[in-house]
C-alpha positions as CSV (number, residue, x, y, z in Angstrom):
1,M,26.6,-34.6,17.9
2,G,24.4,-31.7,19.0
3,Q,21.9,-30.4,16.5
4,K,20.6,-26.8,16.3
5,V,16.9,-26.3,16.2
6,N,15.4,-23.3,14.3
7,P,15.6,-20.4,16.7
8,T,12.3,-18.9,15.6
9,G,10.3,-22.1,15.8
10,I,11.4,-23.0,19.3
11,R,10.5,-19.5,20.6
12,L,7.0,-19.3,19.2
13,G,4.7,-18.1,22.0
14,I,7.7,-17.0,24.1
15,T,9.5,-14.2,22.2
16,E,8.2,-14.8,18.7
17,S,4.7,-14.6,17.3
18,W,3.2,-16.5,14.4
19,K,3.4,-15.1,10.8
20,S,-0.1,-16.4,10.1
21,M,-3.0,-15.8,12.5
22,W,-6.1,-17.7,11.8
23,F,-8.1,-20.8,12.8
24,A,-9.9,-23.2,10.4
25,H,-11.7,-26.5,10.9
26,N,-11.9,-28.1,7.5
27,E,-10.1,-25.3,5.5
28,Y,-6.7,-25.7,7.1
29,A,-5.0,-27.1,4.0
30,N,-6.6,-24.5,1.7
31,Y,-5.7,-21.6,3.9
32,L,-2.1,-22.8,4.3
33,N,-1.7,-23.3,0.6
34,A,-3.1,-19.8,-0.1
35,D,-0.7,-18.3,2.5
36,L,2.3,-19.9,0.8
37,K,1.2,-18.7,-2.6
38,V,0.6,-15.2,-1.4
39,R,4.0,-15.0,0.3
40,K,5.8,-16.4,-2.7
41,F,4.0,-13.9,-5.0
42,L,4.7,-10.9,-2.8
43,M,8.4,-11.8,-2.2
44,E,8.9,-12.1,-6.0
45,K,6.9,-9.0,-6.8
46,L,8.6,-6.9,-4.1
47,S,12.1,-8.4,-4.5
48,G,13.7,-5.0,-4.6
49,S,11.7,-3.4,-1.8
50,S,13.7,-4.9,1.2
51,V,10.7,-6.9,2.5
52,S,11.5,-8.7,5.8
53,R,8.2,-10.1,7.1
54,I,4.7,-10.7,5.8
55,Q,2.0,-11.0,8.4
56,I,-1.3,-12.6,7.4
57,D,-4.5,-12.4,9.5
58,R,-7.8,-13.9,8.6
59,P,-10.7,-12.3,10.5
60,A,-14.3,-13.3,9.4
61,R,-14.3,-13.8,5.6
62,N,-11.6,-11.3,4.7
63,A,-7.8,-11.0,5.1
64,K,-5.4,-8.5,6.5
65,I,-1.8,-8.5,5.3
66,A,0.9,-6.4,6.9
67,I,4.1,-6.1,4.8
68,H,7.2,-5.0,6.9
69,S,9.7,-3.3,4.6
70,A,12.7,-0.9,5.0
71,R,11.6,0.9,1.8
72,P,7.8,1.3,2.0
73,G,7.8,4.1,-0.6
74,T,8.7,1.6,-3.4
75,I,5.7,-0.6,-2.4
76,I,3.2,2.2,-2.1
77,G,4.0,3.9,-5.4
78,K,2.6,7.2,-6.6
79,K,-0.7,8.1,-4.7
80,G,-0.9,4.5,-3.5
81,G,-1.5,3.1,-7.0
82,D,0.9,0.1,-6.6
83,V,-0.8,-1.0,-3.4
84,V,-4.2,-1.1,-5.1
85,S,-3.0,-3.3,-7.9
86,L,-1.1,-5.5,-5.4
87,R,-4.3,-5.8,-3.3
88,D,-6.4,-6.9,-6.3
89,A,-3.8,-9.5,-7.3
90,V,-3.6,-11.0,-3.7
91,S,-7.4,-10.9,-3.4
92,K,-7.6,-13.2,-6.5
93,I,-5.2,-15.7,-5.0
94,M,-7.1,-15.8,-1.6
95,N,-10.6,-15.4,-3.0
96,V,-11.6,-13.0,-0.2
97,P,-11.4,-9.2,0.2
98,V,-7.9,-8.1,1.2
99,H,-6.7,-5.1,3.2
100,I,-2.9,-4.4,2.9
101,T,-0.9,-2.2,5.2
102,I,2.8,-1.3,4.9
103,E,4.9,-1.2,8.1
104,E,8.3,0.6,7.9
105,I,11.4,-1.0,9.5
106,R,13.2,1.8,11.2
107,K,16.5,-0.1,11.7
108,P,17.2,-2.5,8.8
109,E,20.6,-3.2,10.3
110,L,18.9,-5.0,13.2
111,D,16.7,-7.2,11.0
112,A,18.2,-10.6,10.3
113,K,16.3,-11.1,7.0
114,L,17.5,-7.8,5.6
115,V,21.1,-8.3,6.8
116,A,21.1,-11.8,5.2
117,E,19.7,-10.5,1.9
118,S,22.3,-7.6,1.9
119,I,25.2,-10.1,2.3
120,A,23.8,-12.3,-0.4
121,Q,23.6,-9.4,-2.8
122,Q,27.2,-8.4,-2.1
123,L,28.3,-12.0,-2.8
124,E,26.5,-11.9,-6.1
125,R,28.4,-8.7,-6.9
126,R,31.6,-10.7,-6.3
127,I,32.6,-8.9,-3.1
128,M,34.9,-11.0,-0.9
129,F,32.8,-13.0,1.5
130,R,34.9,-12.2,4.6
131,R,34.6,-8.5,3.8
132,A,30.8,-8.7,3.3
133,M,30.5,-10.7,6.6
134,K,32.6,-8.3,8.7
135,K,31.0,-5.2,7.3
136,A,27.4,-6.5,8.0
137,M,28.3,-7.6,11.5
138,Q,30.0,-4.2,12.4
139,A,26.9,-2.3,11.2
140,T,24.6,-4.5,13.2
141,M,26.6,-4.1,16.4
142,R,26.9,-0.4,15.8
143,H,23.1,0.0,15.8
144,G,22.6,-1.6,19.2
145,A,22.6,-5.4,18.9
146,Q,24.1,-7.3,21.8
147,G,25.5,-10.0,19.5
148,V,25.5,-11.3,15.9
149,K,26.5,-14.5,14.2
150,V,26.8,-15.0,10.4
151,S,27.4,-18.3,8.7
152,M,28.0,-19.0,4.9
153,S,28.1,-22.3,3.1
154,G,29.1,-23.2,-0.4
155,R,31.9,-22.7,-2.9
156,L,33.3,-19.6,-1.0
157,G,35.6,-17.6,-3.1
158,G,35.1,-20.0,-6.0
159,A,36.8,-22.9,-4.2
160,E,36.6,-26.3,-5.7
161,I,35.3,-27.9,-2.5
162,A,32.3,-26.4,-0.7
163,R,32.8,-25.4,3.0
164,T,31.2,-23.5,5.8
165,E,32.6,-20.5,7.5
166,W,31.1,-18.4,10.3
167,S,31.9,-15.5,12.5
168,R,30.4,-14.0,15.6
169,E,30.6,-10.7,17.6
170,G,29.2,-10.3,21.1
171,R,27.0,-13.1,22.6
172,V,24.3,-15.2,20.9
173,P,22.7,-17.4,23.6
174,L,20.8,-19.9,21.5
175,H,20.0,-22.1,24.6
176,T,18.2,-19.2,26.4
177,F,14.5,-19.2,25.4
178,R,14.0,-15.6,26.8
179,A,16.7,-14.3,24.5
180,N,15.2,-12.2,21.7
181,I,17.0,-13.7,18.7
182,D,16.1,-12.8,15.2
183,Y,17.1,-15.5,12.7
184,A,16.9,-15.6,8.9
185,T,18.4,-17.2,5.8
186,A,19.1,-16.1,2.3
187,I,20.8,-17.5,-0.9
188,A,23.3,-15.9,-3.2
189,K,23.2,-17.2,-6.8
190,T,26.8,-16.8,-7.9
191,T,28.6,-18.1,-11.0
192,Y,30.1,-20.9,-8.9
193,G,26.8,-22.0,-7.5
194,I,24.5,-21.2,-4.7
195,I,25.9,-19.9,-1.4
196,G,23.7,-20.1,1.7
197,V,23.7,-17.3,4.3
198,K,22.4,-17.6,7.8
199,V,22.2,-14.7,10.3
200,W,21.4,-14.7,14.0
201,I,21.0,-11.3,15.8
202,F,20.7,-11.1,19.6
203,K,18.7,-8.1,20.7
204,G,18.7,-8.7,24.5
205,E,16.7,-10.9,27.0
206,M,13.0,-10.2,27.5
207,D,11.7,-9.5,31.0
208,D,9.3,-11.9,32.8
209,A,6.4,-9.4,32.5
210,L,6.9,-9.0,28.7
211,L,7.3,-12.8,28.3
212,S,3.9,-13.4,30.1
213,S,2.3,-10.7,27.9
214,D,3.7,-12.4,24.8
215,A,2.3,-15.7,25.8
216,A,-1.1,-14.1,26.3
217,G,-1.0,-12.3,23.0
218,A,2.3,-11.8,21.2
219,S,0.8,-9.8,18.4
220,N,-1.4,-7.6,20.7
221,P,0.2,-4.2,21.3
222,E,-2.2,-3.4,24.1
223,V,-1.2,-6.4,26.1
224,V,2.5,-5.6,25.7
225,A,2.0,-1.9,26.5
226,A,0.1,-2.9,29.7
227,A,3.0,-5.0,30.8
228,A,5.8,-2.5,30.0
229,P,5.5,-0.3,33.2
230,E,5.7,-3.4,35.4
231,A,8.8,-4.5,33.5
232,K,10.5,-1.1,33.8
233,E,9.7,-1.0,37.6
234,K,11.3,-4.4,38.0
235,E,14.4,-3.4,36.1
236,K,14.7,-0.3,38.2
237,H,14.5,-2.3,41.4
238,T,17.1,-4.8,40.1
239,R,19.5,-1.9,39.2
240,A,19.0,-0.4,42.7
241,I,19.9,-3.7,44.4
242,K,22.9,-4.2,42.2
243,K,24.2,-0.6,42.9
244,K,23.7,-1.2,46.7
245,S,25.7,-4.4,46.5
246,E,28.5,-2.7,44.6
247,D,28.7,0.1,47.1
248,K,28.8,-2.4,49.9
249,N,31.7,-4.3,48.3
250,A,33.6,-1.0,47.6
251,S,33.3,0.0,51.3
252,T,34.4,-3.4,52.4
253,K,37.6,-3.3,50.2
254,S,38.4,0.2,51.5
């Protein structure tokens, strides 16, 4: 039987970048352990702030943490007081000075983690799983996704026997490495037990120029910006060729 690899892991360096950016000779285990503790602490502390991604960079003897959230105001607090206390707590865990930035997610409907968490919260409020699934998928497609797939596993609807149900709209090409697929999981703690939620969102295929820039530096906006004009020019040329071919076919038929 075919097995499905993690869509994010297999696309690292192609369409996805690493969530931790640092290098260590003898401190690898300590750095990794600290990163795991920081992520666990932040996700628990900011559980109601719609946090999707936590990026950790470790330049020389300090740390930079970028928190991507759909509700940045709840993290910042009044006059930035909450961020200061958060920074001090994280600095104690990492034993280095920490700088925290908050990045706003403009379209939470296109973020797989936030969609999965939203579905899980609806299941915990006893909303029918098919309704929650359909509503989330329609919202995602309405905001510009090319495809979305949602899978749920567990005692769905309070059934005696656990099962898996999934639904898909549009196309989700898991075998295409250039496909920009956002994947995330979440769990719903219901009275019947835990229900697992998986979400795949297909946002389109990346151009060759953007792919090469991603390999050179996926987290470097300057590299991506430099490659963008070339990608647009190539796309324009492709559209012109396609239109010319369609006009030729139309004239042949007439």
